[in-house]
Backbone as JSON, one array per atom type, in Angstrom:
{
  "sequence": "XXXXXXXXXXXXXXXXXXXXXXXXXXXXXXXXXXXXXXXXXXXXXXXXXXXXXXXXXXXXXXXXXXXXXXXXXXXXXXXXXXXXXXXXXXXXXXXXXXXXXXXXXXXXXXXXXXXXXXXXXXXXXXXXXXXXXXXXXXXXXXXXXXXXXXXXXXXXXXXXXXXXXXXXXXXXXXXXXXXXXXXXXXXXXXXXXXXXXXXXXXXXXXXXXXXXXXXXXXXXXXXXXXXXXXXXXXXXXXXXXXXXXXXXXXXXXXXXXXXXXXXXXXXXXXXXXXXXXXXXXXXXXX",
  "N": [[0.73, -1.25, 0.05], [0.36, 2.2, -0.8], [2.41, 4.84, 0.46], [0.92, 7.4, 0.63], [-1.74, 6.56, 1.37], [-1.25, 5.05, 3.67], [-0.79, 7.24, 5.32], [-3.61, 8.48, 5.13], [-5.42, 6.94, 6.27], [-4.1, 6.56, 8.8], [-4.46, 9.37, 9.46], [-7.28, 9.48, 9.41], [-7.93, 7.75, 11.11], [-7.57, 9.13, 13.77], [-9.76, 11.35, 14.47], [-13.42, 11.77, 15.54], [-16.26, 10.71, 14.3], [-16.74, 13.56, 12.03], [-19.1, 15.54, 11.76], [-21.74, 17.54, 12.16], [-24.42, 17.14, 12.18], [-26.54, 19.28, 12.52], [-25.36, 21.53, 11.35], [-24.78, 24.28, 8.89], [-24.76, 23.63, 5.41], [-23.57, 23.26, 1.6], [-24.2, 23.18, -1.32], [-21.76, 21.73, -3.75], [-20.28, 21.29, -7.3], [-18.99, 18.1, -8.04], [-16.0, 17.76, -8.59], [-14.16, 17.5, -11.57], [-11.4, 16.39, -11.46], [-11.96, 14.64, -9.15], [-11.9, 11.91, -9.44], [-12.33, 9.23, -8.2], [-14.77, 9.44, -7.3], [-16.24, 10.54, -9.19], [-18.12, 8.76, -11.2], [-19.99, 8.11, -9.91], [-23.09, 8.26, -9.57], [-24.52, 10.76, -8.89], [-24.16, 14.56, -9.5], [-23.65, 16.56, -7.55], [-22.36, 17.64, -4.61], [-22.22, 17.66, -0.76], [-20.8, 20.07, 1.15], [-19.94, 20.93, 4.46], [-18.38, 17.59, 4.36], [-19.08, 14.39, 5.64], [-17.22, 13.64, 6.78], [-16.14, 15.88, 7.84], [-14.87, 17.49, 6.41], [-13.87, 20.49, 4.73], [-12.84, 21.89, 2.75], [-12.76, 21.67, -0.73], [-10.73, 21.45, -2.74], [-8.45, 21.05, -0.94], [-8.65, 19.44, 0.81], [-10.89, 17.36, 0.41], [-10.54, 16.32, -2.23], [-7.78, 15.21, -2.57], [-7.86, 13.84, -0.14], [-10.0, 11.84, -1.31], [-8.49, 10.68, -3.4], [-6.63, 9.12, -2.08], [-7.77, 6.69, -1.39], [-8.26, 5.24, -3.49], [-6.28, 3.11, -4.17], [-7.4, 1.41, -2.59], [-10.03, 0.94, -3.43], [-9.18, -0.16, -5.82], [-8.76, -2.81, -5.68], [-11.03, -4.04, -5.9], [-12.48, -5.16, -3.57], [-14.87, -4.83, -2.57], [-18.25, -4.72, -4.27], [-19.82, -2.57, -3.36], [-18.05, -0.6, -2.43], [-17.17, 2.0, -3.47], [-19.53, 3.07, -3.55], [-20.21, 3.48, -1.0], [-17.42, 4.83, 0.35], [-17.86, 7.12, -1.11], [-20.32, 8.25, -0.31], [-19.73, 9.41, 2.27], [-17.46, 10.85, 1.47], [-18.07, 12.37, -0.35], [-20.99, 13.32, 0.2], [-24.43, 12.78, -1.41], [-26.09, 15.96, -2.83], [-29.12, 16.41, -1.53], [-32.38, 17.11, -0.2], [-32.53, 16.24, 2.31], [-30.21, 14.67, 4.72], [-28.22, 11.77, 3.41], [-27.02, 8.88, 4.91], [-24.62, 6.43, 4.93], [-25.73, 3.13, 5.63], [-25.73, 1.39, 8.49], [-25.66, -1.67, 7.94], [-24.54, -1.62, 5.36], [-22.18, -0.46, 5.75], [-21.01, -2.69, 7.22], [-20.95, -4.57, 5.27], [-19.32, -3.58, 3.39], [-16.96, -3.14, 5.12], [-16.38, -5.79, 6.06], [-15.51, -7.36, 3.84], [-13.61, -5.51, 3.07], [-11.84, -4.9, 5.21], [-10.1, -7.12, 5.46], [-8.26, -6.6, 3.26], [-7.33, -4.36, 3.9], [-5.98, -5.03, 6.2], [-3.87, -6.9, 5.23], [-2.2, -5.16, 4.54], [-0.87, -4.21, 6.9], [-2.97, -2.61, 8.29], [-5.19, -0.89, 10.15], [-8.97, -1.34, 10.25], [-10.31, 1.84, 9.95], [-11.04, 4.1, 12.37], [-12.82, 6.17, 12.17], [-14.46, 5.15, 10.52], [-16.09, 3.37, 11.95], [-18.65, 1.08, 11.86], [-20.79, 1.32, 13.96], [-21.21, 3.57, 14.19], [-23.08, 4.46, 12.25], [-26.71, 4.57, 10.92], [-28.76, 1.89, 11.91], [-31.63, 1.87, 11.16], [-33.2, 1.22, 8.3], [-34.91, 3.12, 6.35], [-34.0, 5.82, 5.67], [-31.43, 5.58, 4.54], [-28.45, 4.91, 2.87], [-28.67, 1.18, 1.83], [-27.41, -1.83, 1.56], [-27.16, -3.7, -1.89], [-28.74, -6.72, -3.08], [-27.24, -8.84, -5.06], [-28.73, -10.4, -8.08], [-27.48, -12.51, -9.55], [-25.9, -15.59, -9.41], [-23.62, -15.99, -10.7], [-20.89, -14.82, -10.0], [-20.43, -15.66, -7.66], [-19.08, -18.09, -7.71], [-16.81, -17.88, -8.99], [-13.52, -18.25, -8.88], [-11.52, -16.39, -6.26], [-9.4, -13.39, -5.42], [-7.43, -13.31, -2.56], [-5.83, -12.34, 0.73], [-2.67, -13.6, 1.4], [-0.03, -15.79, 2.49], [3.02, -14.9, 1.27], [4.38, -16.4, -1.83], [6.37, -18.57, -2.68], [9.7, -17.63, -4.53], [10.91, -18.82, -7.55], [14.29, -19.02, -8.91], [15.82, -19.88, -12.08], [15.01, -22.77, -12.06], [15.12, -26.47, -12.15], [14.24, -28.66, -15.08], [12.79, -30.93, -14.1], [11.96, -29.82, -11.63], [10.03, -27.93, -12.41], [8.26, -29.47, -14.33], [7.07, -31.13, -11.93], [5.82, -29.11, -10.39], [3.74, -28.23, -11.89], [2.46, -30.98, -12.07], [1.73, -30.93, -9.33], [0.19, -28.97, -8.62], [-3.28, -26.98, -9.0], [-3.66, -25.44, -11.24], [-1.31, -23.94, -13.49], [0.08, -21.32, -15.23], [1.32, -18.44, -17.72], [2.05, -15.18, -16.9], [2.61, -11.95, -17.77], [3.84, -9.57, -15.61], [3.44, -6.39, -14.99], [4.84, -3.2, -13.31], [4.06, 0.06, -12.57], [6.2, 2.83, -12.74], [5.17, 5.33, -11.72], [2.36, 5.25, -10.57], [0.13, 7.49, -10.51], [-2.71, 7.52, -10.55], [-3.62, 5.02, -11.69], [-3.31, 1.54, -11.21], [-0.88, 0.18, -9.55], [0.22, -2.11, -10.12], [-0.14, -4.4, -12.76], [-1.44, -6.97, -15.11], [-0.2, -7.85, -17.91], [-1.17, -8.17, -21.83], [-2.24, -11.43, -22.78], [-3.21, -14.15, -20.51], [-1.3, -17.08, -20.55], [-2.54, -20.31, -20.69], [-1.08, -23.38, -18.77], [-1.37, -25.64, -17.43], [-4.97, -25.52, -17.03], [-6.72, -26.31, -14.91], [-9.22, -25.18, -12.5], [-9.48, -22.47, -13.38], [-10.92, -19.73, -15.17], [-10.98, -18.85, -18.55], [-11.54, -15.9, -19.27], [-11.68, -14.76, -16.99], [-9.11, -14.93, -15.56], [-6.9, -12.92, -16.12], [-8.22, -11.07, -15.05], [-7.89, -11.69, -12.36], [-5.64, -12.16, -11.34], [-4.14, -9.77, -11.85], [-6.29, -8.82, -9.54], [-5.01, -10.15, -7.2], [-2.83, -9.49, -7.18], [-2.68, -6.75, -6.43], [-3.72, -6.86, -3.93], [-2.18, -8.41, -2.49], [0.42, -6.69, -1.98], [2.62, -6.55, -0.44], [3.73, -8.85, -1.41], [3.91, -8.74, -4.17], [5.78, -6.78, -4.45], [8.07, -7.49, -4.04], [8.39, -9.09, -6.57], [8.72, -7.48, -9.27], [10.67, -5.12, -10.31], [10.11, -1.16, -10.04], [8.63, 0.33, -12.87], [9.19, -1.68, -14.6], [8.94, -5.08, -16.36], [8.12, -8.38, -15.68], [8.1, -11.85, -16.91], [6.53, -14.67, -15.86], [5.9, -17.8, -14.44], [3.23, -19.28, -12.8], [1.75, -21.17, -10.32], [-0.54, -22.99, -8.28], [-3.26, -23.31, -6.26], [-6.61, -23.59, -6.15], [-8.8, -22.74, -3.56], [-11.21, -24.74, -1.17], [-12.71, -23.11, -0.26], [-12.88, -21.21, -2.65], [-11.11, -19.39, -2.81], [-7.96, -18.2, -4.25], [-4.76, -19.44, -4.27], [-1.71, -18.89, -4.49], [1.43, -20.7, -4.87], [4.11, -21.53, -5.8], [6.41, -19.72, -7.79], [7.83, -19.12, -10.84], [10.26, -17.33, -12.2], [10.46, -16.26, -15.81], [13.3, -16.0, -17.78], [14.72, -14.67, -20.87], [16.98, -16.51, -20.91], [16.4, -19.16, -20.35], [16.21, -22.01, -20.37], [15.31, -24.4, -19.63], [12.75, -23.97, -18.59], [11.37, -23.41, -21.11], [11.55, -26.03, -22.04], [10.06, -27.5, -20.22], [7.74, -26.42, -20.23], [7.05, -27.3, -22.87], [7.54, -30.03, -23.02], [5.36, -30.37, -21.24], [2.93, -30.81, -22.35], [2.72, -33.36, -23.33], [3.44, -34.9, -20.95], [2.87, -37.24, -18.33], [1.67, -37.07, -15.34], [2.56, -38.82, -12.34], [0.37, -39.04, -10.41], [-1.44, -39.29, -12.11]],
  "CA": [[0.08, -0.01, 0.16], [1.16, 3.32, -0.84], [2.69, 5.86, 1.98], [-0.24, 8.49, 0.65], [-2.97, 5.86, 1.95], [-1.18, 4.86, 5.25], [-0.66, 8.69, 6.19], [-4.75, 9.04, 5.29], [-5.85, 5.81, 7.15], [-3.85, 7.19, 10.15], [-5.76, 10.82, 10.19], [-8.89, 9.14, 9.6], [-8.31, 6.84, 12.79], [-7.85, 10.25, 14.84], [-11.08, 12.27, 14.77], [-14.6, 10.92, 15.41], [-17.08, 11.22, 12.84], [-16.59, 15.25, 12.55], [-19.78, 16.21, 11.37], [-22.47, 17.76, 12.92], [-26.17, 17.03, 11.61], [-27.23, 20.51, 12.5], [-24.65, 22.64, 10.71], [-25.25, 24.76, 7.63], [-24.02, 23.1, 4.18], [-23.76, 24.34, 0.68], [-23.8, 21.96, -2.57], [-20.82, 21.93, -4.96], [-20.3, 20.33, -8.02], [-18.27, 17.27, -8.09], [-14.94, 18.37, -9.59], [-13.34, 16.21, -12.51], [-10.31, 15.66, -10.87], [-12.26, 14.03, -8.06], [-12.27, 10.87, -10.0], [-12.59, 8.41, -7.12], [-16.29, 9.69, -7.2], [-16.86, 11.39, -10.64], [-18.85, 8.15, -12.03], [-20.95, 7.38, -8.55], [-24.3, 8.21, -10.17], [-25.14, 12.4, -9.05], [-23.28, 15.14, -10.07], [-23.28, 17.26, -6.67], [-22.38, 16.84, -3.2], [-22.42, 18.45, 0.33], [-19.74, 20.69, 1.9], [-18.65, 20.01, 4.47], [-18.75, 16.48, 3.94], [-19.63, 13.32, 6.6], [-15.97, 13.46, 7.67], [-15.95, 17.06, 8.55], [-13.9, 18.01, 5.24], [-14.66, 21.69, 4.62], [-12.25, 22.62, 1.82], [-12.59, 20.75, -1.71], [-9.18, 21.35, -3.13], [-6.88, 21.29, 0.08], [-9.13, 18.13, 1.74], [-11.7, 16.36, -0.1], [-10.12, 15.95, -3.92], [-7.02, 14.6, -2.06], [-8.59, 12.51, 0.44], [-10.42, 10.87, -1.93], [-7.65, 9.83, -4.21], [-6.1, 8.34, -0.91], [-8.6, 5.66, -1.16], [-7.91, 4.78, -4.8], [-5.64, 1.79, -4.06], [-7.97, 0.05, -1.79], [-11.06, 0.43, -4.35], [-8.82, -0.94, -7.36], [-8.62, -4.33, -5.32], [-12.43, -4.46, -5.84], [-12.83, -5.52, -2.06], [-16.45, -5.3, -2.24], [-18.5, -3.99, -5.35], [-20.39, -1.23, -3.29], [-17.09, 0.2, -1.64], [-17.08, 3.38, -3.78], [-20.61, 4.03, -2.99], [-20.16, 3.76, 0.54], [-16.85, 5.77, 0.77], [-18.13, 8.44, -1.67], [-21.64, 8.56, 0.45], [-18.75, 9.73, 3.25], [-16.59, 11.77, 0.94], [-18.96, 13.29, -1.45], [-22.62, 12.72, 0.29], [-25.05, 13.63, -2.51], [-26.74, 16.77, -2.42], [-30.59, 16.16, -1.47], [-33.02, 18.0, 0.81], [-32.07, 15.64, 3.6], [-28.94, 14.01, 4.67], [-28.22, 10.46, 3.09], [-25.98, 8.67, 5.07], [-25.21, 4.8, 4.47], [-26.53, 2.1, 6.41], [-24.73, 0.24, 9.07], [-25.41, -2.76, 7.14], [-23.9, -1.45, 3.99], [-20.88, -0.28, 6.08], [-20.95, -3.8, 7.78], [-21.02, -5.62, 4.44], [-17.92, -3.21, 3.15], [-15.91, -3.4, 5.79], [-16.15, -7.63, 6.21], [-14.99, -7.66, 2.53], [-12.42, -4.76, 2.51], [-10.83, -4.87, 6.11], [-8.79, -8.03, 5.36], [-7.38, -6.16, 2.35], [-6.19, -3.3, 4.83], [-4.94, -6.14, 7.16], [-2.86, -7.54, 4.48], [-1.36, -4.02, 4.27], [-0.76, -4.17, 7.98], [-3.37, -1.46, 8.78], [-6.75, -1.33, 10.99], [-10.22, -0.58, 9.81], [-10.18, 3.02, 10.3], [-12.11, 4.18, 13.46], [-14.07, 7.1, 11.43], [-15.54, 4.45, 9.9], [-16.84, 2.51, 12.65], [-20.19, 0.71, 11.6], [-21.78, 1.3, 14.88], [-21.82, 5.26, 14.06], [-23.97, 4.83, 10.94], [-28.17, 4.35, 11.59], [-29.3, 0.7, 12.18], [-32.85, 1.49, 10.28], [-32.56, 1.44, 6.82], [-35.42, 3.75, 5.66], [-33.43, 6.93, 5.36], [-29.73, 5.77, 4.48], [-27.82, 3.98, 1.87], [-28.43, 0.2, 2.24], [-26.64, -2.95, 0.68], [-28.15, -4.0, -2.74], [-28.4, -8.22, -3.28], [-27.34, -9.44, -6.64], [-29.25, -11.26, -8.31], [-26.48, -13.39, -10.39], [-25.04, -16.0, -8.74], [-22.5, -16.41, -11.21], [-20.08, -14.55, -9.25], [-20.02, -16.71, -6.48], [-18.59, -19.49, -8.38], [-15.72, -17.59, -9.47], [-12.09, -17.84, -7.91], [-11.28, -14.87, -5.58], [-8.25, -13.51, -4.83], [-7.09, -13.58, -1.03], [-4.55, -12.18, 1.41], [-2.02, -14.76, 1.69], [1.81, -15.52, 2.68], [4.05, -14.52, 0.24], [4.66, -17.64, -2.44], [8.12, -18.96, -3.02], [9.72, -17.48, -5.86], [12.06, -19.59, -7.69], [15.27, -18.57, -9.89], [16.4, -20.94, -12.85], [14.65, -23.92, -11.68], [15.41, -27.51, -13.28], [13.32, -28.92, -15.77], [11.81, -31.72, -13.31], [11.24, -29.14, -10.94], [8.89, -27.18, -13.28], [7.1, -30.27, -14.62], [6.52, -31.57, -10.81], [5.12, -27.97, -10.1], [2.73, -28.48, -12.94], [1.79, -31.61, -11.53], [1.08, -30.92, -8.16], [-0.98, -28.03, -8.35], [-4.66, -26.92, -9.35], [-2.91, -24.74, -12.02], [-0.12, -23.2, -14.07], [-0.33, -20.39, -16.0], [2.4, -17.87, -17.75], [1.65, -14.12, -17.16], [3.69, -10.93, -17.61], [3.54, -8.28, -14.56], [4.14, -4.78, -15.09], [4.9, -2.27, -12.02], [4.35, 1.36, -13.11], [6.77, 3.45, -11.92], [4.58, 6.42, -11.13], [0.9, 4.75, -10.97], [-0.91, 8.19, -11.24], [-4.14, 6.87, -10.42], [-3.86, 3.73, -12.27], [-3.04, 0.6, -10.09], [0.63, 0.01, -9.58], [0.81, -3.64, -10.86], [-0.78, -5.24, -13.88], [-1.1, -8.3, -15.89], [0.16, -7.04, -19.3], [-1.55, -9.01, -22.63], [-2.84, -12.48, -22.68], [-2.78, -15.19, -19.56], [-1.51, -18.3, -21.05], [-2.54, -21.8, -19.7], [-0.34, -24.54, -18.97], [-2.5, -26.28, -16.79], [-6.19, -24.42, -16.63], [-7.66, -26.07, -13.76], [-10.28, -24.49, -12.44], [-9.53, -20.78, -13.73], [-11.57, -19.41, -16.27], [-10.23, -18.13, -19.42], [-12.04, -14.69, -19.1], [-11.36, -13.97, -15.61], [-7.77, -15.25, -14.97], [-6.38, -11.72, -16.16], [-8.52, -9.85, -13.76], [-8.05, -12.37, -11.18], [-4.25, -12.02, -10.94], [-4.19, -8.39, -11.18], [-6.8, -8.4, -8.05], [-4.24, -10.83, -6.31], [-1.11, -8.59, -7.09], [-3.29, -5.33, -5.61], [-4.09, -6.93, -2.47], [-1.01, -8.7, -1.83], [1.38, -5.59, -2.19], [4.16, -7.03, 0.11], [4.11, -10.06, -2.07], [3.99, -7.98, -5.41], [6.54, -5.65, -4.53], [9.57, -8.42, -4.81], [8.35, -9.55, -8.28], [9.12, -7.09, -10.49], [10.96, -3.54, -9.86], [9.52, -0.12, -10.52], [9.03, 0.74, -14.28], [9.83, -3.08, -15.42], [7.77, -6.14, -16.33], [8.85, -9.49, -15.74], [7.23, -13.15, -17.18], [6.47, -15.36, -14.76], [5.23, -19.16, -14.42], [2.6, -18.97, -11.5], [1.22, -22.47, -10.1], [-1.04, -22.78, -7.44], [-4.19, -23.85, -6.02], [-8.14, -22.95, -5.59], [-8.94, -23.58, -1.64], [-12.23, -25.29, -0.83], [-13.7, -21.65, -0.18], [-13.21, -20.92, -3.78], [-10.34, -18.69, -2.63], [-6.92, -18.42, -5.22], [-3.78, -19.33, -3.62], [-0.42, -18.98, -5.53], [2.17, -21.14, -3.81], [5.39, -21.42, -6.44], [6.43, -18.73, -8.96], [8.96, -19.28, -11.65], [10.28, -15.92, -13.45], [10.76, -16.94, -17.11], [14.3, -14.9, -18.3], [15.05, -15.36, -22.11], [17.88, -17.72, -21.09], [15.89, -20.02, -19.12], [15.77, -23.42, -21.52], [14.68, -25.8, -18.64], [11.19, -23.42, -18.69], [10.65, -23.64, -22.68], [11.87, -27.43, -22.52], [9.33, -28.0, -19.36], [6.26, -26.22, -20.72], [6.76, -27.96, -24.14], [7.18, -31.46, -22.76], [4.27, -30.93, -20.59], [1.59, -31.48, -23.51], [3.04, -34.79, -23.41], [3.7, -35.61, -19.82], [1.75, -37.98, -17.66], [1.83, -37.17, -13.7], [2.37, -40.04, -11.64], [-0.82, -39.51, -9.63], [-3.01, -38.77, -12.79]],
  "C": [[1.05, 1.04, -0.14], [1.44, 4.44, 0.62], [1.45, 6.8, 1.86], [-1.38, 7.81, 1.71], [-2.86, 5.32, 2.98], [-1.42, 6.27, 5.58], [-2.26, 8.91, 6.12], [-5.49, 8.04, 6.06], [-5.5, 6.15, 8.51], [-4.94, 8.48, 10.57], [-6.94, 10.06, 10.11], [-9.14, 8.4, 10.99], [-8.46, 7.91, 13.84], [-9.13, 10.68, 15.17], [-12.55, 11.34, 15.18], [-15.41, 11.44, 14.75], [-17.37, 13.03, 12.82], [-17.53, 15.9, 12.1], [-21.08, 16.57, 11.97], [-23.69, 18.26, 12.12], [-26.66, 18.69, 11.4], [-26.7, 21.76, 11.85], [-25.1, 22.85, 9.28], [-24.44, 23.7, 6.59], [-24.57, 23.58, 2.97], [-23.41, 22.63, -0.35], [-22.87, 22.6, -3.34], [-20.98, 21.02, -5.83], [-19.08, 19.49, -8.06], [-17.06, 17.48, -9.09], [-13.95, 17.34, -10.43], [-12.19, 15.47, -11.96], [-10.62, 14.7, -9.62], [-12.76, 12.52, -9.05], [-12.87, 9.46, -9.42], [-14.17, 8.56, -7.4], [-16.98, 10.16, -8.32], [-17.9, 10.28, -11.01], [-19.93, 7.55, -10.52], [-22.2, 7.59, -8.83], [-24.92, 9.95, -9.91], [-23.73, 13.06, -9.4], [-22.66, 16.5, -8.57], [-23.13, 16.97, -5.35], [-22.36, 18.08, -2.15], [-21.05, 19.2, 0.94], [-20.24, 21.3, 2.95], [-19.45, 18.6, 4.52], [-18.92, 15.05, 5.48], [-18.41, 13.17, 7.18], [-15.43, 14.85, 7.87], [-14.97, 17.93, 7.35], [-14.57, 19.25, 5.0], [-14.05, 22.48, 3.03], [-11.84, 21.51, 0.35], [-11.35, 20.22, -2.34], [-8.08, 20.86, -2.18], [-7.48, 19.79, 0.66], [-9.69, 16.91, 0.94], [-11.05, 16.02, -1.07], [-8.87, 14.71, -3.25], [-7.02, 13.69, -1.24], [-9.12, 11.29, -0.32], [-9.74, 9.91, -2.81], [-6.63, 9.01, -3.04], [-6.86, 6.95, -1.14], [-8.57, 4.79, -2.46], [-7.44, 3.12, -4.69], [-6.32, 0.94, -3.86], [-9.16, -0.08, -3.04], [-10.62, -0.27, -5.78], [-8.44, -2.24, -6.84], [-10.0, -4.74, -5.58], [-12.71, -5.51, -4.77], [-14.3, -6.11, -2.31], [-17.37, -3.88, -3.27], [-19.5, -2.66, -4.57], [-19.24, -0.35, -2.27], [-17.06, 1.55, -2.06], [-18.31, 3.91, -3.23], [-20.89, 4.39, -1.55], [-18.89, 4.82, 0.96], [-17.29, 7.02, 0.07], [-19.47, 9.17, -0.87], [-21.1, 9.4, 1.8], [-18.11, 11.1, 2.86], [-17.24, 12.82, 0.12], [-20.11, 12.74, -1.47], [-23.36, 14.02, -0.93], [-25.92, 14.56, -1.8], [-28.28, 16.7, -2.49], [-31.3, 17.15, -0.28], [-33.02, 17.49, 2.06], [-30.71, 14.76, 3.7], [-29.03, 12.56, 4.41], [-27.15, 9.96, 3.7], [-25.89, 6.85, 4.71], [-25.44, 4.29, 5.81], [-25.54, 1.55, 7.52], [-24.76, -0.99, 8.46], [-24.68, -2.55, 5.98], [-22.24, -1.06, 4.48], [-20.31, -1.71, 6.49], [-20.2, -4.64, 6.43], [-19.57, -5.12, 3.85], [-16.93, -3.56, 3.99], [-15.55, -5.25, 5.98], [-15.65, -7.89, 4.97], [-13.25, -6.75, 2.54], [-11.2, -4.48, 4.14], [-9.68, -5.85, 6.01], [-7.83, -7.52, 4.53], [-6.64, -4.99, 3.25], [-5.36, -3.97, 5.87], [-3.51, -6.41, 6.72], [-2.06, -6.71, 4.26], [-0.8, -3.75, 5.68], [-1.64, -2.74, 8.35], [-5.16, -1.38, 8.91], [-7.73, -0.95, 9.92], [-10.39, 0.86, 10.33], [-11.43, 3.32, 11.33], [-12.95, 5.44, 13.14], [-14.59, 6.21, 11.03], [-16.13, 3.36, 10.51], [-18.27, 2.23, 12.54], [-21.05, 1.28, 12.62], [-22.13, 3.08, 14.85], [-23.07, 5.6, 12.86], [-25.68, 4.0, 11.41], [-28.57, 2.76, 11.01], [-30.71, 0.81, 10.87], [-32.4, 2.13, 8.9], [-33.68, 2.16, 5.63], [-34.99, 4.79, 5.11], [-32.18, 7.15, 5.3], [-29.71, 4.6, 3.36], [-27.86, 2.11, 2.3], [-27.85, -0.72, 0.71], [-27.51, -3.25, -0.56], [-27.67, -5.78, -2.59], [-28.05, -8.22, -4.89], [-27.94, -10.15, -6.96], [-28.93, -12.56, -9.24], [-25.93, -13.83, -9.46], [-23.7, -16.91, -9.18], [-21.13, -16.42, -10.32], [-19.16, -15.06, -8.09], [-19.09, -17.79, -6.51], [-17.11, -19.19, -8.75], [-14.6, -17.5, -8.57], [-11.91, -16.69, -7.4], [-10.29, -14.88, -5.34], [-8.06, -13.02, -3.27], [-5.82, -13.1, -0.33], [-3.88, -13.44, 1.69], [-0.64, -14.67, 2.13], [2.19, -15.7, 1.26], [4.53, -16.27, -0.74], [6.02, -17.92, -2.95], [8.49, -18.53, -4.62], [11.08, -18.25, -6.27], [13.04, -19.38, -8.78], [15.99, -20.09, -10.84], [16.41, -22.35, -12.33], [15.07, -25.03, -12.64], [14.07, -27.79, -13.84], [12.08, -29.9, -14.91], [11.13, -30.8, -12.06], [9.96, -28.35, -11.1], [7.71, -28.09, -13.31], [6.54, -31.02, -13.22], [5.51, -30.41, -10.31], [3.77, -28.13, -10.74], [1.68, -29.6, -12.47], [1.04, -31.72, -10.28], [0.08, -29.93, -7.49], [-2.34, -27.86, -9.36], [-4.19, -26.59, -10.87], [-1.49, -24.23, -12.54], [-0.36, -22.3, -15.08], [1.19, -19.26, -16.43], [1.45, -16.29, -17.99], [2.81, -13.11, -17.06], [3.29, -9.87, -16.63], [4.43, -7.29, -14.83], [3.74, -4.0, -13.57], [5.33, -1.16, -12.78], [5.24, 1.84, -12.09], [6.47, 4.92, -11.17], [2.93, 5.99, -11.43], [-0.01, 5.98, -11.52], [-2.31, 7.76, -11.49], [-4.53, 5.82, -11.13], [-3.19, 2.71, -11.01], [-1.64, 0.29, -10.73], [0.79, -1.34, -10.16], [-0.45, -3.95, -11.98], [-0.39, -6.04, -14.4], [-1.04, -7.7, -17.45], [-0.31, -8.41, -20.58], [-1.91, -9.93, -21.84], [-2.19, -13.15, -21.34], [-2.68, -16.6, -20.61], [-1.64, -19.24, -20.26], [-1.79, -22.63, -20.07], [-1.39, -25.53, -18.6], [-4.08, -25.54, -16.56], [-6.74, -25.02, -15.23], [-8.95, -25.96, -13.51], [-10.59, -23.05, -12.64], [-10.34, -21.02, -14.99], [-10.72, -18.53, -17.3], [-10.61, -16.51, -19.53], [-12.12, -14.05, -18.03], [-10.12, -14.01, -14.98], [-6.94, -14.03, -14.97], [-6.41, -10.95, -14.82], [-8.18, -10.35, -12.31], [-6.73, -12.06, -10.72], [-4.23, -10.82, -10.71], [-4.93, -8.03, -9.75], [-5.63, -9.16, -6.96], [-3.28, -9.92, -5.65], [-1.72, -7.02, -5.99], [-3.55, -5.76, -4.32], [-3.0, -7.33, -1.64], [0.22, -8.0, -1.91], [2.99, -6.43, -1.93], [4.66, -7.89, -0.71], [4.93, -9.47, -3.68], [5.22, -7.19, -5.56], [7.96, -6.3, -5.13], [9.58, -8.95, -6.06], [8.9, -8.92, -9.29], [9.52, -5.56, -9.92], [10.02, -2.61, -10.59], [9.62, 0.17, -12.12], [9.46, -0.75, -15.17], [8.81, -4.03, -15.12], [8.99, -7.32, -16.72], [7.59, -10.93, -16.04], [7.52, -13.7, -16.26], [5.52, -16.74, -15.42], [4.49, -18.71, -13.46], [1.72, -20.35, -11.42], [0.39, -21.77, -8.55], [-2.36, -23.68, -7.07], [-5.8, -23.05, -5.88], [-8.86, -23.58, -4.6], [-10.34, -23.91, -2.03], [-13.77, -23.91, -0.65], [-13.87, -20.75, -1.32], [-11.61, -19.36, -3.97], [-8.87, -18.92, -3.47], [-5.52, -18.23, -4.04], [-2.08, -19.86, -4.51], [0.71, -19.27, -4.46], [3.84, -20.95, -4.39], [5.18, -20.5, -8.24], [7.61, -18.84, -9.71], [9.51, -17.9, -12.74], [11.06, -16.57, -14.6], [11.79, -15.77, -17.59], [14.32, -15.94, -19.85], [16.0, -16.56, -21.8], [17.63, -18.97, -20.41], [15.46, -21.32, -20.0], [15.1, -24.23, -20.91], [13.04, -25.17, -18.75], [10.81, -23.57, -19.95], [10.79, -25.22, -22.45], [10.4, -28.01, -21.4], [7.96, -27.75, -19.99], [6.1, -26.9, -22.27], [6.31, -29.39, -23.94], [5.65, -31.72, -21.89], [2.82, -31.41, -21.39], [1.77, -33.12, -23.54], [3.38, -35.77, -22.24], [2.54, -36.05, -19.08], [2.37, -37.86, -16.26], [1.5, -38.32, -13.34], [0.63, -39.87, -10.83], [-2.09, -39.32, -10.57], [-3.65, -40.46, -13.33]]
}
């Protein structure tokens, strides 16, 4: 997680919910540079906001951008709605805060991501501060589609082993012992400037597909990198790209676990031979 985001979380942990519902507010247009909340579904917000910010340029915009790394992990489908309802509350005749149930849903999904970065859930976002009744607040919606529940999900984990210049047999054994094996090129931006620091470049090539789905795997691996930043930081240097062979499991709860990673350099003949031989290789357990 970026230093800026860490500072923002610490700053939010200090004050209590700093908004007085009786104070006067004004409506302002959500500025174009406030990209975190620009597509949230409304164009005007209240100042001060529910976090007590009064200055749009000096407080609201930079604090909103500090949350971008968490939102980029996709930790919860309504995380943006929840955070923007506090940072850029909609300008209506009445104050609309997030319901406690929405806070709990987002917290339960996103707090483990923060914990993966060594950060607690901010005190200012204590869910007990939000209304329990759901008639005048933003409540969580229920997805009608069940397909997303069946997709593998990224999760925080211990960093997988990274093995340089492995023997051909080591690579073939890894293919046999794991649910899946793929090749993916990982890129790390030197200056993210609002974009994800890590991304999977180009197509993900399947060596052993296992339970992974072709249309979801690139996104799945990228979300894993953004959640497990401490692991991702050791895989590639800023401004560089590196091709990897990634092996791992999809666990019983549907979470992805990467266990053995092999950097594939141009001179690694064993990697090339192992991937070719795999097509005709028979694992002992098969």
